[in-house]
C-alpha positions in Angstrom: 0.0 0.0 0.0 3.0 2.3 -0.2 2.3 5.4 -2.1 -1.4 4.7 -2.2 -3.6 7.8 -2.8 -0.9 10.3 -2.6 -2.3 13.8 -2.2 -0.2 15.5 -4.8 -0.2 15.3 -8.5 3.3 14.7 -9.9 4.8 17.0 -12.4 4.1 16.0 -16.0 0.6 14.9 -15.1 -1.3 18.2 -14.6 -4.5 17.9 -12.7 -7.7 18.7 -14.5 -8.9 21.2 -12.0 -11.1 24.1 -13.0 -11.8 27.2 -10.8 -14.9 27.1 -8.7 -17.3 29.8 -9.8 -19.9 31.5 -7.7 -23.5 30.6 -8.7 -25.6 33.6 -9.7 -29.0 32.5 -11.1 -28.0 33.4 -14.7 -25.1 30.9 -14.7 -27.0 28.0 -13.1 -27.4 26.1 -16.4 -23.7 26.3 -17.1 -22.9 25.2 -13.6 -25.1 22.2 -13.7 -23.7 21.3 -17.1 -20.2 21.3 -15.5 -21.5 18.9 -12.8 -22.1 16.2 -15.3 -18.3 15.9 -15.6 -16.9 17.5 -12.4 -13.1 18.3 -12.4 -10.9 15.6 -11.0 -7.4 15.6 -9.6 -6.3 12.0 -9.7 -3.3 10.0 -10.9 -3.7 6.7 -12.7 -2.7 4.7 -9.6 -5.3 6.5 -7.5 -8.1 5.8 -10.0 -7.3 2.1 -10.0 -7.1 2.1 -6.2 -10.5 3.7 -5.9 -11.9 1.2 -8.4 -10.5 -1.6 -6.4 -12.1 -0.3 -3.2 -15.4 0.1 -5.0 -15.1 -3.5 -6.2 -14.3 -4.6 -2.7 -17.5 -2.9 -1.3 -19.5 -4.4 -4.2 -18.5 -7.9 -3.0 -19.1 -7.0 0.6 -22.6 -5.8 -0.4 -23.4 -9.1 -2.0 -22.2 -10.9 1.1 -24.3 -8.8 3.4 -27.6 -8.7 1.5 -27.9 -11.8 -0.8 -30.9 -13.7 0.4 -31.0 -11.8 3.7 -33.6 -9.3 5.1 -32.7 -5.9 6.4 -31.2 -5.7 9.8 -27.8 -5.1 11.3 -26.3 -5.7 7.8 -27.6 -2.3 6.6 -25.9 -0.5 9.5 -22.7 -2.4 8.9 -22.8 -1.6 5.2 -23.3 2.1 5.5 -20.6 2.3 8.2 -18.2 0.4 5.9 -18.8 2.8 3.0 -18.4 5.9 5.2 -15.3 4.5 7.0 -13.6 3.6 3.7 -14.5 7.0 2.1 -13.1 8.9 5.1 -10.0 6.7 5.1 -9.4 7.3 1.4 -10.0 11.0 1.7 -7.4 11.3 4.5 -4.9 9.3 2.5 -5.4 11.4 -0.5 -4.9 14.7 1.4 -8.5 15.7 1.3 -9.4 15.0 4.9 -13.1 15.5 5.6 -13.7 18.5 7.9 -14.7 18.0 11.5 -18.2 19.2 10.9 -18.7 16.9 8.0 -17.4 14.0 10.1 -20.1 14.7 12.7 -22.7 14.7 9.9 -21.5 11.4 8.6 -21.4 9.9 12.1 -25.0 11.1 12.7 -26.0 9.4 9.4 -24.5 6.1 10.5 -26.3 6.5 13.9 -29.6 7.0 12.2 -29.0 3.9 10.1 -29.0 1.8 13.3 -32.8 1.8 13.1 -32.6 -1.3 10.9 -30.8 -3.2 13.7 -32.9 -1.7 16.5 -36.6 -1.3 15.4 -38.8 -3.4 13.1 -41.4 -0.7 12.1 -41.2 -0.1 8.3 -42.4 3.4 8.7 -39.7 4.3 11.3 -37.1 2.6 9.2 -38.1 4.6 6.1 -37.9 7.9 8.0 -34.5 6.9 9.5 -33.0 5.8 6.2 -34.3 8.9 4.4 -32.8 11.1 7.2 -29.5 9.2 7.0 -29.4 9.6 3.2 -29.9 13.3 3.5 -27.0 13.6 6.0 -24.8 11.4 3.7 -25.6 13.7 0.8 -24.5 16.7 2.9 -21.4 14.9 4.2 -20.2 13.8 0.8 -21.9 16.3 -1.5 -20.8 19.6 0.0 -17.4 21.0 -0.9 -14.8 20.8 1.9 -14.7 24.6 2.2 -18.4 25.0 2.9 -19.3 25.1 6.6 -22.3 22.9 7.3 -23.6 25.2 10.0 -23.7 28.2 7.6 -25.5 26.8 4.5 -28.7 28.7 3.8 -31.7 26.6 2.7 -31.7 27.6 -1.0 -27.9 27.1 -1.2 -28.3 23.7 0.5 -30.9 22.6 -2.1 -28.5 23.7 -4.9 -25.5 22.0 -3.2 -27.6 18.8 -2.7 -28.4 18.8 -6.4 -24.8 19.4 -7.2 -23.6 16.6 -5.0 -26.4 14.3 -6.3 -25.4 14.9 -9.9 -21.7 14.4 -9.1 -22.4 11.2 -7.2 -24.6 9.9 -10.0 -22.0 10.2 -12.7 -19.1 9.3 -10.4 -19.3 5.4 -10.9 -19.2 5.8 -14.7 -16.3 8.2 -14.4 -14.4 5.9 -12.1 -14.9 2.9 -14.4 -13.9 4.9 -17.5 -10.9 6.4 -15.7 -9.7 2.9 -14.6 -10.0 1.7 -18.2 -8.3 4.8 -19.7 -5.5 4.8 -17.2 -4.7 1.1 -17.6 -1.3 0.5 -19.2 -2.1 -0.2 -22.8 0.9 -2.4 -23.6 0.5 -4.5 -20.6 -3.2 -4.8 -21.0 -2.9 -5.9 -24.6 -0.3 -8.5 -23.8 -2.5 -9.9 -20.9 -5.4 -10.2 -23.3 -3.3 -12.1 -25.8 -1.9 -14.4 -23.2 -5.5 -15.2 -21.9 -6.6 -15.9 -25.5 -3.8 -18.3 -26.1 -4.5 -20.2 -22.8 -8.2 -20.5 -23.7 -7.4 -21.8 -27.2 -5.1 -24.4 -25.8 -6.9 -25.5 -22.7 -10.7 -25.4 -23.6 -10.5 -28.1 -26.3 -8.5 -30.4 -24.0 -10.9 -29.9 -21.1 -13.9 -30.6 -23.3 -12.4 -33.8 -24.7 -11.2 -35.4 -21.5 -14.3 -34.1 -19.6 -16.7 -35.8 -21.9 -14.7 -39.0 -21.7 -14.7 -39.0 -17.9 -18.4 -38.1 -17.8 -19.2 -41.1 -20.0 -17.0 -43.4 -17.9 -18.5 -42.6 -14.4 -22.2 -41.9 -13.5 -21.3 -40.2 -10.2 -18.8 -37.9 -11.9 -21.4 -37.1 -14.6 -24.0 -36.2 -12.0 -21.6 -33.8 -10.3 -20.7 -32.2 -13.5 -24.3 -31.7 -14.5 -25.0 -30.1 -11.1 -22.1 -27.7 -11.3 -23.0 -26.7 -14.9 -26.7 -26.3 -14.1 -26.9 -22.6 -14.8 -30.0 -20.8 -13.6 -30.4 -17.1 -14.3 -32.7 -16.6 -11.2 -29.7 -17.6 -9.0 -27.2 -15.4 -10.7 -29.2 -12.2 -11.2 -29.5 -11.3 -7.4 -25.7 -11.5 -7.1 -25.4 -9.3 -10.2 -27.8 -6.8 -8.7 -26.1 -6.6 -5.3 -22.6 -6.3 -7.0 -23.7 -3.5 -9.3 -25.6 -1.7 -6.6 -22.6 -1.9 -4.2 -20.2 -0.7 -6.8 -22.3 2.2 -7.8 -23.0 3.5 -4.3 -19.4 3.0 -3.0 -17.9 4.5 -6.2 -20.1 7.6 -5.8 -19.0 8.0 -2.1 -15.3 7.4 -2.8 -15.1 9.6 -5.9 -17.0 12.5 -4.3 -15.0 12.4 -1.1 -11.6 12.0 -2.8 -11.7 13.4 -6.3 -14.6 15.6 -7.2 -13.9 19.3 -7.0 -17.1 21.3 -6.1 -17.3 25.1 -5.5 -16.5 26.2 -1.9 -18.7 29.3 -2.3 -22.1 28.4 -3.5 -24.3 31.5 -3.2 -27.5 31.1 -5.1 -28.8 34.6 -5.5 -31.3 36.6 -7.5 -30.3 39.8 -9.3 -31.5 42.8 -7.4 -33.9 43.8 -10.1 -35.7 40.5 -9.8 -36.0 40.5 -6.0 -39.4 40.9 -4.3 -40.0 44.4 -3.0 -42.0 45.6 0.0 -45.3 45.7 -2.0 -45.2 42.1 -3.2 -44.1 40.8 0.1 -46.5 42.9 2.1 -49.6 42.1 0.0 -48.8 38.3 -0.2 -48.0 37.9 3.5 -50.8 40.3 4.5 -53.4 38.3 2.6 -52.0 35.1 4.0 -52.1 36.5 7.5 -55.8 37.5 7.0 -56.7 34.0 5.9 -54.9 32.5 8.9 -56.7 34.9 11.2 -60.1 34.1 9.8 -59.4 30.4 10.2 -58.2 30.8 13.7 -61.3 32.8 14.6 -63.5 29.9 13.4 -61.3 27.4 15.2 -61.6 29.2 18.5 -65.4 29.3 18.1 -66.1 25.7 17.1 -63.2 23.4 18.0 -62.2 25.0 21.3 -65.9 25.9 22.0 -66.7 22.3 22.6 -69.1 19.7 21.2 -72.3 21.8 21.5 -70.9 24.5 19.3 -70.1 22.0 16.5 -73.4 20.1 16.8 -75.4 23.3 16.6 -73.7 24.4 13.3 -72.9 21.4 11.2 -74.3 17.9 10.7 -71.2 16.1 12.1 -70.3 14.6 15.4 -67.6 16.2 17.4 -65.2 13.3 16.6 -66.1 13.4 12.9 -65.4 17.1 12.8 -62.0 16.6 14.5 -61.2 13.7 12.2 -62.1 15.5 9.0 -59.4 18.2 9.3 -56.5 16.9 11.3 -54.2 15.9 8.4 -55.0 19.0 6.4 -54.0 21.2 9.4 -50.7 19.2 9.7 -49.9 19.7 6.0 -50.8 23.4 6.2 -48.5 23.8 9.2 -45.6 22.1 7.4 -46.1 24.2 4.3 -45.7 27.6 6.0 -42.0 27.1 6.8 -40.7 26.6 3.2 -43.0 29.4 2.0 -41.5 31.8 4.5 -37.9 30.6 3.8 -38.5 31.0 0.0 -39.8 34.5 0.4 -37.0 35.5 2.7 -34.5 34.3 0.1 -36.2 36.2 -2.8 -36.9 39.5 -1.0 -34.8 42.6 -0.9 -32.3 43.1 1.9 -32.9 46.7 2.9 -33.7 47.5 6.6 -37.3 48.4 6.0 -38.0 45.2 4.0 -36.4 43.2 6.7 -38.5 44.7 9.5 -41.6 44.2 7.4 -40.9 40.6 6.7 -40.1 39.9 10.4 -43.4 41.5 11.5 -45.4 39.4 9.1 -43.4 36.2 9.9 -44.1 36.7 13.7 -47.8 37.2 12.9 -48.1 34.1 10.8 -46.1 32.0 13.2 -48.3 33.1 16.1 -51.4 32.3 14.2 -49.9 29.0 13.1 -49.3 28.0 16.7 -53.0 28.4 17.3 -53.7 26.2 14.2 -51.2 23.6 15.5 -52.9 23.7 18.9 -56.1 23.0 17.0 -54.5 20.1 15.2 -53.3 18.7 18.5 -56.7 19.1 20.0 -58.3 17.3 17.0 -55.8 14.5 17.5 -56.8 14.1 21.2 -60.5 13.9 20.2 -59.6 11.7 17.2 -57.7 9.3 19.4 -60.4 9.2 22.0 -63.0 8.2 19.5 -61.1 6.0 17.0 -57.7 5.1 18.6 -54.2 5.7 17.3 -52.6 4.6 14.1 -49.1 5.0 12.6 -50.3 7.7 10.2 -51.9 9.7 13.1 -48.8 9.2 15.3 -46.2 10.3 12.8 -48.3 13.3 11.6 -48.6 14.5 15.2 -44.9 13.8 15.9 -43.9 16.4 13.4 -45.7 19.2 15.3 -43.2 19.6 18.2 -40.3 19.7 15.7 -42.2 22.2 13.6 -42.9 24.5 16.6 -39.2 24.6 17.6 -38.1 25.0 14.0 -40.4 28.0 13.5 -39.1 29.7 16.6 -35.5 29.1 15.4 -36.5 30.5 12.0 -37.8 33.7 13.6 -34.6 34.0 15.6 -32.5 33.5 12.5 -34.5 36.2 10.6 -34.3 38.7 13.5 -30.5 38.2 13.8 -30.2 38.2 10.0 -28.3 34.9 10.2 -30.5 32.7 7.9 -27.4 30.7 7.1 -27.6 29.1 10.5 -31.2 28.1 10.3 -31.0 24.9 8.2 -28.3 23.3 10.3 -30.3 23.9 13.5 -33.5 22.5 11.9 -31.7 19.4 10.5 -30.1 18.8 13.9 -33.4 19.0 15.6 -34.9 16.6 13.0 -32.1 14.1 13.7 -32.7 14.4 17.5 -36.4 13.8 16.9 -35.8 10.6 14.9 -33.5 9.3 17.6 -36.1 10.1 20.2 -38.7 8.2 18.2 -36.3 5.2 18.1 -36.2 5.2 21.9 -39.9 5.8 22.2 -40.9 2.9 19.9 -43.9 4.2 18.0 -45.6 0.9 17.4 -45.3 -0.1 21.0 -46.7 3.3 22.0 -49.6 2.9 19.6 -50.3 -0.6 21.0 -50.2 0.7 24.6 -52.5 3.6 23.8 -55.1 1.5 22.0 -55.0 -1.1 24.8 -55.6 1.6 27.4 -58.8 2.4 25.7 -60.2 -1.1 26.4 -60.5 -0.3 30.1 -62.6 2.7 29.2 -65.1 0.6 27.3 -63.8 1.3 23.7 -63.4 -1.4 21.1 -59.9 -2.8 20.3 -59.0 -3.3 16.6 -57.1 -6.6 17.0 -56.7 -6.9 13.2 -54.9 -3.6 13.0 -52.7 -4.4 16.0 -51.7 -7.8 14.5 -50.4 -5.9 11.5 -48.1 -3.7 13.6 -44.4 -4.6 13.6 -42.5 -6.7 16.1 -41.9 -3.5 18.1 -45.5 -3.8 19.4 -45.4 -7.4 20.6 -44.0 -6.8 24.1 -46.8 -4.3 24.8 -49.5 -6.6 23.3 -48.3 -9.6 25.3 -48.0 -7.6 28.5 -51.7 -6.7 28.5 -53.0 -9.7 26.6 -55.5 -10.8 29.2 -57.6 -7.6 29.3 -58.8 -8.2 25.7 -62.0 -10.0 24.9 -61.7 -13.6 23.8 -62.1 -13.0 20.1 -59.5 -10.3 20.0 -57.1 -12.5 22.0 -57.5 -15.2 19.5 -56.8 -12.9 16.5 -53.7 -11.5 18.2 -52.4 -14.9 19.4 -52.7 -16.4 16.0 -50.8 -13.4 14.4 -48.1 -13.4 17.1 -47.4 -17.1 16.8 -47.4 -17.0 13.0 -44.9 -14.1 13.2 -42.6 -16.3 15.4 -42.9 -19.2 13.0 -41.8 -17.0 10.2 -38.9 -15.5 12.2 -35.8 -16.7 10.5 -33.3 -13.8 11.0 -29.7 -14.9 10.6 -26.7 -13.0 11.8 -26.8 -10.6 8.8 -30.4 -9.6 9.2 -30.5 -9.7 13.0 -32.8 -7.1 14.6 -33.2 -6.4 18.3 -37.0 -6.0 18.2 -37.6 -9.2 16.2 -35.2 -11.1 18.5 -36.9 -9.8 21.6 -40.4 -10.5 20.2 -39.5 -14.1 19.3 -38.1 -14.7 22.8 -41.1 -13.2 24.6 -43.5 -15.2 22.3 -41.7 -18.4 23.3 -41.7 -17.6 27.0 -45.5 -16.7 26.9 -46.7 -19.4 24.5 -49.0 -20.9 27.1 -50.9 -17.5 27.4 -51.3 -17.1 23.7 -54.3 -19.3 23.2 -57.8 -19.0 21.6 -59.6 -20.7 24.5 -63.1 -19.3 25.1 -63.3 -17.5 21.7 -66.3 -19.5 20.6 
């Protein structure tokens, strides 16, 4: 490994490095065009080394995932790619900055959800969050400070990193081929061809003779030569997938040169003035105020106010608008961030925008309180589901993010907003890992049984293994028919539990052990 990934480009082999331009809006097309083939600074030996590393990860990917479910293997896989990319970057003289290392470590931490929890929804959120952090960790130029990337610039940088990472595997493969020594390669191909011409006919002749002479040998040969495409294609898929992902991470962290200053700006003549901002946000504030007035009258006024005005029960009224209010709450933040990016920067415009932002956020807090109140009524009448839980879980994050947004606007430090909001989102995901949403949903719905409400055993049986400890703990409080439905589902889940070492998952392991320990309780007696 001596001399591997040297940081300097020797004389006589000039690096193909272009200057990193700023990014005014008028040059965006040219900039994106440049991303299709980002400048590289690699020697031939470095290209071949990176290709070898990518091939190694490709084989490792096949070993981890071929005929295996998702569990601890995904965490190990992501950690392997991140670790190898960081190592290669350091050896090439492009050490990943400390803030980027923290981001990559957080991404690996979020990926532990596949080894910890069994909920598909929670795993999807965790993996999406981890992929976002990996894009930031690998996609941003080393000179960009993560904590000072404004939202619009981050979107542009993410697009830049995504394009670079998408074309990186092709560039790595092409670079390895182009930098291969031509004379040596040609001689190797000729040698291989002569060996094949000499050896293959002899193997065929003697092989057919031996096959005809011995039935056992013939059977073994037939089994070895039994080529089945359905067995080979999964290996091909995992090998290609592993090579593409690892090549993208390695090339981006070691060789791709992206701009350190990525300021996405509008020309002053195209920026929004006080009139456009004032009218738009003023009308929006009026709409919010009208809605809040109705909410105070009807939702917070109690069941009698609703029943006297519309032909819906109180629970139906709450159920009808919960998700719409959550979506409306989530939309306001990007709207305000976009207007802030596009507006003029004089002192009067800044004060105007801050005043309207405070007004809208204050009104939105009332709307969010209404959504939370609707959820309480909704849960009391119909119970809790995954969709209701995760929709409500976004509200605390949004409330803190909005306050942080106002602070960033007031201090005129919007470049700090995105990092804080992303950090808060990562903390929320880790808190959800610890809370165990499916277990919480099961406990909440079981607690309603003591209050005389029905329990949807069919829905509970479709929850992940995360819910099984809670279901087993309070199994006896359920009516006989619901117990039978749950017992059948839990025992069938254990029978299907076949996690090996690669796909091991803590929740599935714990659920299988608890099921075995409580098998005598999981019966259908008395259900008829």
